[in-house]
VMD Tcl script that draws the C-alpha trace (Angstrom):
set ca {
  {-11.79 -19.38 26.53}
  {-15.31 -18.40 27.53}
  {-16.91 -15.20 29.23}
  {-18.32 -15.04 32.57}
  {-21.59 -15.18 31.92}
  {-21.60 -18.54 30.30}
  {-21.43 -21.51 32.63}
  {-19.08 -23.87 31.31}
  {-16.01 -25.31 32.61}
  {-13.51 -22.72 31.09}
  {-14.75 -20.15 33.54}
  {-17.43 -21.51 36.23}
  {-16.07 -21.11 39.78}
  {-13.23 -18.70 38.97}
  {-12.23 -16.49 41.88}
  {-10.35 -13.72 41.22}
  {-7.65 -12.40 43.94}
  {-6.22 -9.07 43.64}
  {-2.67 -9.28 44.45}
  {-0.56 -6.32 44.75}
  {2.42 -6.56 42.38}
  {5.80 -6.86 43.81}
  {9.62 -7.68 41.99}
  {11.64 -9.76 43.80}
  {15.24 -9.61 43.84}
  {15.85 -12.95 41.79}
  {14.88 -12.73 38.29}
  {14.54 -8.80 38.10}
  {15.39 -8.72 34.52}
  {15.21 -12.36 33.64}
  {12.95 -11.99 30.59}
  {14.23 -8.33 29.27}
  {15.58 -9.55 26.07}
  {12.81 -11.28 25.04}
  {10.54 -7.96 25.27}
  {10.20 -5.36 22.32}
  {13.39 -3.22 21.63}
  {12.75 0.59 21.86}
  {13.74 1.26 18.52}
  {10.89 -1.13 17.13}
  {8.63 0.74 19.86}
  {9.66 4.29 18.40}
  {9.32 3.15 15.08}
  {5.93 1.66 15.06}
  {6.76 -1.32 13.78}
  {4.45 -4.56 13.37}
  {6.77 -6.46 15.83}
  {4.67 -9.26 16.66}
  {4.43 -10.31 12.93}
  {7.73 -9.51 12.37}
  {9.42 -12.02 15.18}
  {6.33 -14.37 13.98}
  {8.87 -15.40 11.02}
  {11.80 -16.06 13.51}
  {12.83 -19.03 15.00}
  {11.38 -17.97 18.86}
  {14.10 -18.18 21.63}
  {12.94 -19.17 25.14}
  {11.44 -16.16 26.89}
  {13.74 -16.68 29.72}
  {17.44 -15.39 29.47}
  {18.84 -16.53 32.77}
  {21.90 -18.84 31.37}
  {22.34 -22.31 33.79}
  {26.04 -22.13 35.27}
  {27.64 -25.29 36.03}
  {30.84 -25.78 37.90}
  {32.24 -29.25 36.78}
  {34.67 -30.38 39.22}
  {36.96 -33.72 39.05}
  {37.36 -35.31 42.75}
  {40.04 -37.78 42.57}
  {43.31 -38.86 44.97}
  {46.39 -40.46 43.95}
  {47.90 -43.13 46.37}
  {51.10 -44.88 46.52}
  {51.97 -48.68 46.73}
  {52.46 -50.22 50.50}
  {53.54 -53.67 50.56}
  {51.39 -56.04 51.86}
  {48.47 -53.76 52.98}
  {45.69 -52.88 50.98}
  {46.79 -49.25 49.53}
  {44.47 -48.22 47.04}
  {40.69 -48.19 46.34}
  {38.78 -48.76 43.06}
  {39.46 -46.81 40.19}
  {41.54 -46.24 37.09}
  {43.24 -42.78 37.73}
  {46.66 -43.92 39.04}
  {49.12 -41.33 38.10}
  {49.04 -37.67 37.05}
  {49.17 -38.85 33.21}
  {45.83 -40.45 34.10}
  {44.47 -37.50 35.47}
  {45.38 -35.22 32.45}
  {44.11 -37.65 29.70}
  {41.01 -37.68 31.96}
  {41.09 -34.06 32.32}
  {40.86 -33.90 28.26}
  {38.08 -36.54 28.29}
  {35.80 -34.54 30.42}
  {36.52 -31.15 28.76}
  {35.92 -32.85 25.42}
  {32.75 -34.49 26.67}
  {31.41 -31.22 27.91}
  {32.21 -29.17 24.87}
  {29.95 -31.42 22.89}
  {27.34 -31.18 25.33}
  {27.42 -27.72 25.41}
  {27.02 -27.59 21.54}
  {23.92 -29.88 22.09}
  {22.38 -28.13 25.03}
  {20.10 -26.29 23.04}
  {19.23 -23.87 26.41}
  {21.81 -21.12 27.70}
  {24.45 -22.70 29.56}
  {27.61 -21.57 30.81}
  {29.97 -24.37 31.52}
  {32.92 -22.99 33.84}
  {36.71 -24.39 33.56}
  {37.08 -27.97 35.14}
  {38.43 -27.59 38.40}
  {40.23 -30.26 40.53}
  {39.44 -31.26 44.06}
  {42.04 -33.65 46.13}
  {41.44 -32.77 49.39}
  {38.44 -30.79 51.68}
  {40.72 -28.04 51.82}
  {41.23 -27.72 47.76}
  {37.35 -28.68 47.50}
  {35.91 -25.41 49.75}
  {38.86 -23.50 48.19}
  {36.61 -23.84 44.93}
  {34.57 -20.58 44.01}
  {30.63 -21.32 44.31}
  {29.14 -17.93 44.14}
  {26.99 -17.73 41.38}
  {26.80 -21.34 40.48}
  {23.78 -23.28 40.08}
  {25.01 -26.77 39.52}
  {27.95 -28.61 40.84}
  {28.91 -31.26 38.22}
  {30.93 -33.71 40.58}
  {33.01 -36.28 39.00}
  {33.78 -39.20 41.41}
  {36.70 -40.39 40.53}
  {39.15 -41.98 43.62}
  {38.63 -38.80 45.99}
  {37.37 -39.96 49.74}
  {33.81 -39.20 50.91}
  {34.69 -36.10 52.84}
  {35.92 -34.44 49.58}
  {32.42 -34.71 47.74}
  {30.38 -33.82 51.03}
  {32.55 -30.57 51.02}
  {31.71 -30.43 47.42}
  {27.70 -30.75 47.84}
  {25.98 -28.08 49.04}
  {21.82 -28.18 49.46}
  {22.05 -24.31 48.34}
  {22.55 -25.51 44.92}
  {21.97 -28.40 42.47}
  {24.26 -30.98 42.35}
  {24.93 -33.79 40.04}
  {27.33 -36.94 40.46}
  {28.80 -38.80 37.23}
  {30.63 -41.64 37.37}
  {32.33 -43.91 35.16}
  {31.54 -47.69 34.13}
  {32.18 -48.34 30.69}
  {32.94 -44.83 29.32}
  {36.57 -44.54 30.72}
  {38.72 -45.55 33.39}
  {36.38 -47.00 36.37}
  {35.44 -44.90 39.12}
  {35.44 -45.66 42.83}
  {32.20 -43.78 43.17}
  {30.49 -46.05 40.54}
  {30.72 -48.85 43.41}
  {30.15 -47.17 46.59}
  {27.98 -43.62 45.67}
  {24.58 -45.24 47.02}
  {25.94 -47.17 49.64}
  {28.56 -44.74 51.20}
  {27.67 -41.46 49.72}
  {23.71 -41.31 49.62}
  {23.37 -43.49 52.87}
  {26.28 -42.97 55.03}
  {26.76 -46.50 55.64}
  {23.39 -47.05 56.46}
  {19.62 -47.88 54.87}
  {18.24 -44.00 55.35}
  {19.58 -41.66 52.80}
  {21.49 -39.28 54.52}
  {23.49 -36.63 52.10}
  {21.72 -33.19 51.86}
  {21.72 -31.99 48.22}
  {21.81 -35.30 46.61}
  {19.22 -37.94 45.60}
  {19.39 -40.97 43.46}
  {17.97 -39.20 40.71}
  {21.54 -37.19 40.86}
  {23.74 -39.48 40.01}
  {24.51 -40.47 36.24}
  {26.64 -43.39 34.81}
  {28.37 -43.29 31.81}
  {25.92 -41.10 29.60}
  {26.68 -37.63 29.04}
  {23.09 -37.23 27.27}
  {21.38 -38.32 30.79}
  {23.49 -35.11 32.21}
  {22.19 -33.25 29.32}
  {18.32 -33.73 30.14}
  {18.50 -33.09 33.84}
  {20.53 -29.49 33.19}
  {17.60 -28.64 30.81}
  {15.47 -29.52 33.76}
  {17.46 -27.67 36.29}
  {17.74 -24.57 33.61}
  {14.05 -24.70 33.20}
  {13.31 -24.63 36.75}
  {15.98 -21.82 37.04}
  {13.53 -19.62 34.74}
  {10.61 -20.88 36.15}
  {11.44 -20.15 39.81}
  {11.22 -16.17 40.43}
  {9.90 -15.30 36.80}
  {8.27 -11.83 36.15}
  {4.45 -12.38 35.01}
  {2.38 -9.38 34.25}
  {-0.91 -10.03 35.48}
  {-3.93 -8.21 33.91}
  {-7.12 -7.75 36.10}
  {-5.82 -9.85 38.92}
  {-4.05 -13.07 39.98}
  {-6.77 -16.25 39.99}
  {-7.44 -19.79 40.26}
  {-10.31 -22.02 38.62}
  {-12.91 -23.33 40.79}
  {-12.79 -23.84 44.80}
  {-9.74 -25.61 44.82}
  {-8.17 -22.80 42.58}
  {-8.62 -20.19 45.92}
  {-5.25 -20.32 47.00}
  {-3.52 -20.55 43.64}
  {-2.07 -17.29 43.20}
  {-0.09 -17.50 46.71}
  {1.49 -21.08 45.68}
  {2.73 -19.20 42.97}
  {4.06 -16.57 44.86}
  {5.54 -18.70 47.75}
  {6.31 -22.23 46.14}
  {7.26 -20.83 42.38}
  {8.69 -17.59 43.72}
  {6.81 -15.97 40.94}
  {6.65 -12.13 40.64}
  {3.25 -11.19 39.94}
  {2.98 -7.54 38.36}
  {-0.40 -6.35 38.50}
  {-2.10 -3.99 35.91}
  {-5.61 -3.00 36.54}
  {-8.76 -3.21 33.70}
  {-8.96 0.80 34.33}
  {-5.30 1.11 33.36}
  {-5.54 -1.26 30.09}
  {-8.68 0.75 29.15}
  {-6.52 3.83 28.92}
  {-3.93 2.02 26.84}
  {-6.28 0.24 24.59}
  {-7.72 4.08 23.83}
  {-4.57 5.55 23.42}
  {-3.55 2.93 21.02}
  {-6.94 3.19 19.03}
  {-6.18 7.19 18.70}
  {-2.75 6.57 17.28}
  {-2.97 6.47 13.67}
  {0.34 4.95 13.86}
  {-0.32 2.56 16.03}
  {-3.56 1.22 13.93}
  {-1.49 1.52 10.72}
  {1.23 -1.07 12.09}
  {-1.79 -3.08 13.05}
  {-3.52 -3.21 9.72}
  {-0.30 -3.84 8.51}
  {0.77 -6.91 11.03}
  {-2.92 -7.91 10.10}
  {-2.48 -8.26 6.14}
  {0.59 -9.83 6.23}
  {-0.88 -12.53 9.06}
  {-3.88 -13.21 6.52}
  {-1.35 -13.73 3.50}
  {0.54 -16.39 5.44}
  {0.02 -19.63 3.45}
  {-2.32 -22.05 5.25}
  {-4.40 -19.04 7.06}
  {-8.24 -18.87 6.31}
  {-10.24 -16.17 7.68}
  {-13.72 -16.67 8.94}
  {-14.48 -14.09 11.04}
  {-14.41 -10.06 10.56}
  {-11.40 -8.45 9.59}
  {-11.79 -5.69 11.67}
  {-11.59 -8.34 14.62}
  {-7.95 -9.20 13.37}
  {-6.64 -5.86 13.09}
  {-7.86 -4.66 16.43}
  {-6.49 -7.75 17.82}
  {-2.75 -6.87 16.58}
  {-2.88 -3.66 18.01}
  {-4.43 -5.29 21.47}
  {-1.17 -7.61 21.20}
  {1.05 -4.45 20.98}
  {-0.43 -3.17 24.38}
  {0.24 -6.46 26.12}
  {4.02 -6.99 24.65}
  {4.13 -2.83 25.98}
  {3.16 -3.93 29.30}
  {5.53 -6.65 29.61}
  {8.27 -4.46 28.45}
  {7.86 -2.07 30.95}
  {7.64 -4.40 33.67}
  {10.97 -6.52 32.32}
  {8.64 -9.57 31.84}
  {8.44 -12.21 29.52}
  {5.32 -13.81 30.17}
  {1.71 -12.33 30.78}
  {-1.66 -13.81 31.93}
  {-5.18 -11.85 31.54}
  {-8.25 -12.44 34.03}
  {-11.69 -12.03 33.04}
  {-10.30 -11.99 29.50}
  {-13.81 -12.05 27.80}
  {-16.51 -9.92 28.65}
  {-14.27 -7.30 30.36}
  {-11.93 -6.58 27.49}
  {-14.49 -7.02 24.72}
  {-15.92 -3.58 24.87}
  {-12.51 -2.04 25.71}
  {-10.89 -3.39 22.50}
  {-13.65 -4.57 20.37}
  {-11.99 -8.05 19.92}
  {-11.18 -10.72 21.99}
  {-7.66 -11.67 23.32}
  {-7.65 -14.74 21.92}
  {-5.39 -14.07 18.55}
  {-2.91 -11.84 20.69}
  {-1.95 -14.33 23.00}
  {-1.57 -17.16 20.43}
  {0.82 -14.51 18.57}
  {2.92 -13.65 21.55}
  {3.49 -17.31 22.13}
  {4.68 -17.75 18.61}
  {6.86 -14.77 19.41}
  {8.93 -16.53 22.27}
  {7.16 -15.01 24.91}
  {4.51 -16.57 26.86}
  {0.48 -15.71 27.41}
  {-1.94 -17.34 28.92}
  {-5.72 -16.63 29.36}
  {-7.60 -16.84 32.33}
  {-4.96 -16.17 34.95}
  {-5.37 -19.34 36.41}
  {-2.26 -19.99 38.48}
  {-3.20 -23.61 39.19}
  {-2.10 -24.68 35.56}
  {0.09 -21.04 34.63}
  {3.48 -22.87 36.73}
  {3.13 -26.15 34.13}
  {2.89 -23.76 31.35}
  {5.88 -21.81 32.31}
  {8.19 -25.14 33.29}
  {6.93 -26.86 30.23}
  {8.18 -24.06 28.22}
  {11.59 -23.37 29.42}
  {12.19 -27.55 29.26}
  {10.75 -27.93 26.01}
  {11.83 -24.61 24.42}
  {8.66 -24.22 22.55}
  {5.31 -22.37 22.69}
  {2.73 -24.28 25.21}
  {-0.84 -24.65 24.69}
  {-3.10 -24.53 27.75}
  {-6.30 -26.02 27.21}
  {-9.43 -27.46 28.87}
  {-9.29 -31.41 29.13}
  {-12.38 -33.71 27.99}
  {-13.29 -36.94 29.63}
  {-10.57 -39.38 28.67}
  {-11.81 -42.29 27.07}
  {-10.89 -45.19 24.84}
  {-7.37 -44.42 24.88}
  {-7.46 -40.98 23.62}
  {-8.82 -37.23 25.28}
  {-9.65 -34.22 23.31}
  {-8.26 -30.74 24.10}
  {-9.39 -27.67 23.34}
  {-8.93 -24.04 23.94}
  {-9.17 -20.81 21.80}
  {-5.54 -19.46 22.40}
  {-3.24 -22.20 20.62}
  {0.00 -21.18 19.65}
  {0.40 -21.48 15.64}
  {4.03 -22.58 15.82}
  {4.17 -25.11 18.05}
  {7.35 -26.65 16.75}
  {9.19 -23.48 17.31}
  {9.38 -23.20 13.15}
  {6.60 -23.95 11.33}
  {3.34 -22.10 11.38}
  {0.75 -24.89 11.22}
  {-2.43 -24.52 8.87}
  {-4.49 -22.10 10.70}
  {-8.38 -20.61 10.65}
  {-9.27 -17.30 12.04}
  {-12.88 -17.85 14.11}
  {-14.87 -16.06 16.21}
  {-14.26 -17.17 20.02}
  {-16.75 -19.92 20.20}
  {-18.94 -19.07 23.45}
  {-19.24 -15.10 22.38}
  {-19.46 -16.04 18.53}
  {-17.22 -12.66 18.34}
  {-13.70 -11.43 17.86}
  {-10.96 -13.40 16.43}
  {-9.74 -16.81 17.58}
  {-7.15 -19.12 16.19}
  {-8.14 -22.67 14.90}
  {-4.81 -24.33 14.68}
  {-4.49 -27.60 13.25}
  {-1.97 -29.57 14.83}
  {0.90 -31.90 13.25}
  {-0.94 -35.06 12.93}
  {1.05 -37.62 14.47}
  {3.17 -35.60 16.33}
  {4.39 -36.33 19.76}
  {3.01 -34.39 22.60}
  {3.74 -33.98 26.49}
  {0.29 -33.31 28.38}
  {0.39 -32.28 32.07}
  {-2.52 -32.20 34.46}
  {-1.77 -30.00 37.75}
  {-3.37 -30.61 40.75}
  {-4.99 -27.28 42.34}
  {-2.52 -27.95 45.79}
  {0.99 -28.07 43.90}
  {1.27 -31.16 45.36}
  {1.42 -34.01 42.59}
  {1.26 -33.47 38.69}
  {0.26 -35.62 36.28}
  {1.51 -36.48 33.03}
  {1.40 -38.50 29.94}
  {3.06 -38.58 26.50}
  {0.44 -39.19 23.43}
  {0.32 -38.44 19.31}
  {-1.90 -35.95 17.51}
  {-4.51 -38.29 16.23}
  {-7.10 -35.03 14.84}
  {-8.02 -31.59 14.68}
  {-11.91 -31.91 14.73}
  {-14.60 -29.37 14.56}
  {-16.95 -29.36 17.28}
  {-18.75 -26.82 18.83}
  {-16.33 -26.15 21.59}
  {-13.25 -23.73 21.78}
  {-11.79 -23.48 18.60}
  {-8.48 -24.94 18.76}
  {-9.37 -28.64 19.12}
  {-6.92 -31.60 19.06}
  {-7.63 -35.22 19.78}
  {-4.68 -36.80 21.62}
  {-3.70 -40.52 22.17}
  {-3.07 -41.62 25.73}
  {0.15 -43.49 25.98}
  {-0.56 -45.70 29.32}
  {-3.65 -46.50 31.30}
  {-6.67 -44.42 29.73}
  {-8.45 -46.10 32.80}
  {-5.90 -44.61 35.35}
  {-6.18 -40.99 34.13}
  {-9.59 -40.84 34.40}
  {-9.64 -42.14 37.88}
  {-6.35 -39.75 38.76}
  {-7.17 -36.37 37.02}
  {-6.87 -33.19 39.23}
  {-7.46 -29.68 39.15}
  {-8.65 -28.55 35.47}
  {-6.90 -26.63 32.89}
  {-4.13 -28.99 31.02}
  {-0.86 -28.04 29.50}
  {0.38 -29.17 26.17}
  {3.80 -29.17 24.00}
  {5.19 -31.05 21.16}
  {7.46 -33.73 22.10}
  {8.34 -35.95 24.77}
  {9.43 -33.62 27.92}
  {8.35 -36.07 30.77}
  {11.72 -37.13 32.24}
  {12.96 -33.49 32.67}
  {9.39 -32.70 33.99}
  {9.89 -35.27 36.77}
  {13.32 -34.55 37.68}
  {12.36 -30.57 38.10}
  {9.03 -31.34 40.03}
  {11.17 -33.16 42.38}
  {13.46 -30.50 43.30}
  {10.54 -28.19 44.48}
  {8.33 -31.04 46.30}
  {5.84 -31.96 44.08}
  {5.24 -35.71 43.16}
  {4.85 -36.59 39.46}
  {2.84 -39.55 38.48}
  {4.09 -40.35 34.67}
  {0.87 -42.19 33.25}
  {3.05 -43.39 30.22}
  {5.74 -45.13 32.67}
  {4.92 -48.70 33.29}
  {5.18 -48.50 36.75}
  {2.16 -45.90 36.75}
  {-0.04 -48.17 35.02}
  {1.33 -50.96 37.68}
  {0.03 -48.49 40.25}
  {-3.74 -49.01 39.54}
  {-3.00 -52.92 39.80}
  {-1.42 -52.33 43.05}
  {-4.94 -50.31 43.96}
  {-2.24 -47.52 45.81}
  {-3.26 -44.48 43.75}
  {-5.65 -42.03 44.58}
  {-8.98 -43.69 45.57}
}
mol new
graphics top color blue
foreach p $ca { graphics top sphere $p radius 0.5 }
foreach p [lrange $ca 0 end-1] q [lrange $ca 1 end] { graphics top cylinder $p $q radius 0.2 }
display resetview
């Protein structure tokens, strides 16, 4: 982060856009489970640290509801004519075995999911009427097993009002009819143009339930990003001239509920917390416990750390009151420093480690990417400033990195001052060398995002934002330098490029995956952005 008076990439050209906070009907209590409990509040417990040692859950608690449907018909022999289509279901016994196989596969899938998913009992559709009779209220995903039914049955099951997946068998069991004709008959309606609302080629899965699972994970992440509640302290904003419309895009495209808290209100809460001996005692205890964690080094004033834990509790109180598991703070340097006598850097880091989401700078160009990546990965995410890509690598830095990047392990951390102000408490988190990471570069207009896979190469100590990481670029580094958009980027541990690309397609955002061979070919064709 950077304070407002310093002309640097972090803060230059921000345009704060005051927005009236509002709640939409969808997701009104989506994050309630992630907030502090009332018991903790009344007890004055050092809640941020107590959760720091636990494996964080996702900040979103809306489970993905899936209705699986086996679509099939049985056919009777007729002499001297074609009486059956392709497909391996011929008798009721075949159907019973297939139902058992599907139930077993889905049970295994649910065990491996790692995110909240509700798989409804398998339904059967043998006609248009039976397809229409299946209750779909509250269903997020129709998971269709296209065995031997006619096209009109599948069409009756597919709705653009929800997500749809079509699973067909080649080698995993009795072959399905729609393994042959899903593309020409269902997707293209026997012409060359696509014509099935609610279903695209990316929604068709052959044999592999693992391919089902990563798509379902992407849809779960999308459900918990669209309509999420977010506390916005000091007004919503967007970096640079290009970010002026970012809060509007967040509210309209991402349906985010931006719940505004003014700085005067925050100031009163900070004053009350500072005057509350029990709260300050809890902050003292939390700071002591944090500093006692192995691999923690103190290189700033201890009082900054104590006040940081006080401030983190104030932020979490605001999220709890709003029913939100995410927050961001605008003008988070010079405005808040006199109020809190510390910086927001460490509080945001601690909140992210607890399984909630906390972002600096209120930059809604990049914040949607952080919410989406968090729900895809199930891990804390790191909002950062990129540098110029070169020689197959790029340096990424900011002062608010989470410490529990893998969701379990507290990385080695040095508490320093925030760099530009040389004030407060900011974590220098040393990320795990060799760790695979996903990096996202969102554009200003939410039209095309760039992503790539890389590995952590080094944790340098330049005179820049404190948490610094050199990341390799798996792909064409020159193409990245040519195609970079927006400003802030987002990072998490792990490889999540497939899920991100699939989810973005559902909201109409193009995805340039630099780590795919096709992206590198784009430069050779000369058809990338010029």
